PLY file of the C-alpha trace (Angstrom):
ply
format ascii 1.0
element vertex 208
property float x
property float y
property float z
element edge 207
property int vertex1
property int vertex2
end_header
79.52 -19.46 15.88
77.24 -17.96 13.28
74.51 -20.50 14.06
74.54 -19.52 17.76
74.29 -15.85 16.76
71.35 -16.56 14.50
69.70 -18.58 17.28
69.81 -15.74 19.80
68.82 -13.24 17.09
65.66 -15.23 16.33
64.86 -15.44 20.05
65.23 -11.69 20.34
62.97 -10.99 17.37
60.40 -13.43 18.78
60.41 -11.72 22.15
60.07 -8.31 20.45
57.04 -9.44 18.43
55.54 -10.94 21.60
55.99 -7.66 23.47
54.46 -5.72 20.56
51.45 -8.04 20.51
50.98 -7.78 24.27
51.17 -3.99 24.00
48.37 -3.95 21.44
46.30 -6.31 23.59
46.84 -4.21 26.69
45.88 -1.04 24.83
42.63 -2.61 23.61
41.83 -3.79 27.14
41.88 -0.16 28.30
39.92 1.18 25.29
36.17 1.84 25.94
33.90 -0.76 24.35
31.93 0.28 21.25
30.03 -2.94 20.59
26.29 -3.27 21.28
25.40 -5.39 24.30
22.56 -7.16 22.50
20.13 -8.47 23.69
20.71 -6.83 27.08
20.05 -3.38 25.57
16.94 -4.46 23.65
14.72 -2.00 25.53
16.85 1.01 24.57
18.14 -0.14 21.18
17.37 2.41 18.46
16.82 1.10 14.93
16.63 3.49 11.99
13.16 4.02 10.55
14.45 3.31 7.03
15.86 -0.08 8.04
14.21 -2.84 5.99
13.47 -5.86 8.14
10.27 -7.59 7.07
7.39 -6.86 4.72
3.94 -6.16 6.19
0.49 -5.08 5.04
-0.84 -1.73 6.18
-3.99 -1.99 8.30
-6.36 0.81 9.28
-8.10 1.28 12.62
-10.95 -1.04 11.54
-8.59 -3.90 10.72
-8.84 -3.52 6.93
-5.91 -3.50 4.54
-5.61 -1.63 1.27
-4.51 -4.59 -0.88
-6.79 -5.17 -3.88
-4.94 -8.31 -5.06
-3.82 -6.68 -8.31
-0.64 -8.82 -8.35
1.77 -6.00 -9.28
4.02 -6.71 -6.30
4.15 -10.40 -7.24
5.09 -9.58 -10.84
7.79 -7.09 -9.84
9.44 -9.34 -7.23
12.77 -10.44 -8.79
12.94 -13.88 -7.12
9.35 -14.95 -6.45
9.24 -14.01 -2.79
5.55 -13.01 -2.96
2.71 -15.38 -3.86
-0.91 -14.18 -3.99
-4.09 -16.24 -4.07
-7.42 -14.55 -4.76
-11.11 -15.35 -4.50
-14.26 -14.02 -6.13
-17.09 -12.57 -4.04
-20.61 -11.61 -5.11
-21.66 -7.98 -4.76
-25.22 -6.84 -3.95
-25.68 -5.53 -7.51
-25.03 -9.00 -8.97
-21.46 -8.30 -10.07
-18.37 -10.17 -8.91
-15.27 -8.75 -7.29
-11.82 -10.24 -6.86
-10.48 -10.13 -3.30
-7.29 -11.18 -1.59
-7.41 -14.66 -0.07
-3.79 -15.26 1.03
-0.74 -13.02 0.83
2.29 -15.29 1.28
5.74 -13.77 1.81
8.98 -15.76 2.03
11.34 -13.80 4.23
14.15 -16.29 3.59
14.37 -15.42 -0.12
13.63 -11.67 0.14
16.42 -9.37 -1.07
14.78 -6.27 0.49
14.92 -4.44 -2.82
11.62 -2.67 -1.96
10.23 -2.97 -5.49
6.99 -4.35 -4.09
6.53 -1.30 -1.86
7.42 1.35 -4.42
5.25 -0.12 -7.20
2.13 -0.82 -5.13
-0.63 1.42 -6.55
-2.62 1.30 -3.29
0.29 2.03 -0.91
-0.66 -1.14 0.94
2.85 -2.43 1.81
5.68 -1.29 4.03
8.91 -2.60 5.56
9.17 -2.60 9.34
12.42 -2.26 11.28
11.73 -5.29 13.48
14.92 -7.21 12.71
14.40 -10.06 15.19
13.27 -12.64 12.63
15.81 -15.43 13.21
14.35 -18.94 13.32
15.58 -22.53 13.29
13.60 -23.72 10.26
13.08 -22.34 6.78
9.38 -23.14 6.91
8.85 -20.59 9.68
10.19 -17.84 7.39
7.15 -18.26 5.15
4.63 -15.74 6.47
1.00 -14.94 5.63
0.72 -11.17 5.74
-3.10 -11.01 5.84
-3.25 -12.98 9.06
-5.78 -10.70 10.73
-9.44 -11.73 10.51
-11.24 -9.51 8.02
-14.19 -7.47 9.30
-17.50 -8.67 7.95
-18.78 -6.68 5.00
-22.40 -5.78 4.48
-23.28 -7.67 1.30
-27.02 -7.09 1.57
-28.80 -5.24 -1.20
-28.74 -1.47 -0.74
-31.94 0.12 0.50
-34.05 1.63 -2.29
-33.98 5.38 -2.61
-37.07 7.04 -1.18
-39.59 8.15 -3.81
-40.16 11.83 -4.41
-42.96 13.48 -2.47
-46.19 13.26 -4.58
-47.07 16.88 -3.87
-43.62 18.04 -4.96
-43.80 15.87 -8.08
-47.25 17.29 -8.97
-45.98 20.83 -8.48
-43.03 20.25 -10.80
-45.31 18.71 -13.41
-47.78 21.63 -13.20
-44.95 24.15 -13.62
-43.68 22.29 -16.69
-47.18 22.23 -18.25
-47.70 25.93 -17.53
-44.37 26.78 -19.11
-45.21 24.74 -22.22
-48.64 26.39 -22.50
-47.09 29.83 -22.19
-44.60 29.12 -24.98
-47.38 27.77 -27.19
-49.53 30.86 -26.59
-46.63 33.15 -27.43
-46.02 31.31 -30.69
-49.71 31.47 -31.64
-49.85 35.19 -30.87
-46.75 35.82 -32.95
-48.20 33.82 -35.87
-51.52 35.71 -35.66
-49.78 39.08 -35.63
-47.63 38.08 -38.60
-50.72 36.93 -40.54
-52.52 40.24 -39.92
-49.52 42.25 -41.10
-49.05 40.05 -44.14
-45.58 38.85 -43.04
-44.44 35.26 -42.87
-44.25 33.88 -39.33
-40.77 33.94 -37.87
-39.22 30.56 -37.09
-37.01 30.77 -34.01
-35.36 27.44 -34.81
-34.29 28.50 -38.31
-30.80 29.89 -38.64
-30.43 33.31 -40.20
0 1
1 2
2 3
3 4
4 5
5 6
6 7
7 8
8 9
9 10
10 11
11 12
12 13
13 14
14 15
15 16
16 17
17 18
18 19
19 20
20 21
21 22
22 23
23 24
24 25
25 26
26 27
27 28
28 29
29 30
30 31
31 32
32 33
33 34
34 35
35 36
36 37
37 38
38 39
39 40
40 41
41 42
42 43
43 44
44 45
45 46
46 47
47 48
48 49
49 50
50 51
51 52
52 53
53 54
54 55
55 56
56 57
57 58
58 59
59 60
60 61
61 62
62 63
63 64
64 65
65 66
66 67
67 68
68 69
69 70
70 71
71 72
72 73
73 74
74 75
75 76
76 77
77 78
78 79
79 80
80 81
81 82
82 83
83 84
84 85
85 86
86 87
87 88
88 89
89 90
90 91
91 92
92 93
93 94
94 95
95 96
96 97
97 98
98 99
99 100
100 101
101 102
102 103
103 104
104 105
105 106
106 107
107 108
108 109
109 110
110 111
111 112
112 113
113 114
114 115
115 116
116 117
117 118
118 119
119 120
120 121
121 122
122 123
123 124
124 125
125 126
126 127
127 128
128 129
129 130
130 131
131 132
132 133
133 134
134 135
135 136
136 137
137 138
138 139
139 140
140 141
141 142
142 143
143 144
144 145
145 146
146 147
147 148
148 149
149 150
150 151
151 152
152 153
153 154
154 155
155 156
156 157
157 158
158 159
159 160
160 161
161 162
162 163
163 164
164 165
165 166
166 167
167 168
168 169
169 170
170 171
171 172
172 173
173 174
174 175
175 176
176 177
177 178
178 179
179 180
180 181
181 182
182 183
183 184
184 185
185 186
186 187
187 188
188 189
189 190
190 191
191 192
192 193
193 194
194 195
195 196
196 197
197 198
198 199
199 200
200 201
201 202
202 203
203 204
204 205
205 206
206 207
């Protein structure tokens, strides 16, 4: 008798739990959806400006970036995400300058710590909020940030400065000679006056 009672008791508890579960399911069916319908809402999807998605180089209107290949971002990266290669170029004055050749960034190993951005002395790096970076291969996550063709630089020797006008140069020289002659005449007059009065000539350069 007790076994039959326990049997129907278990059936009743099972039906009760089933009804409770169906009540929760029915309530959720009537609740407004809060999930994002991605990618259907891609055109209107708003991503926060501070969201860190992928590292990029800052370019100006002429297509030039600010990176000077100092290597500080590479040294501060905690897991070797950034790899820089540089090259030496000759300047018109005969000196050499180190320039950026390739800026390689591995998105797959980036922890988005932003140490590269905050320690860059040239403010040449930034994180974009373009989060659509999913790919099927790891190799495609390795990106070259300086992918834009660099504008050609004028490496010709600078034009020589124009010489001073000969007339102006002669005028300056004549004024300097006249000033020197005037000072010499004043000194000679002072020495002559001192000799006539029997006093020693006064030396302007001697300290009192």
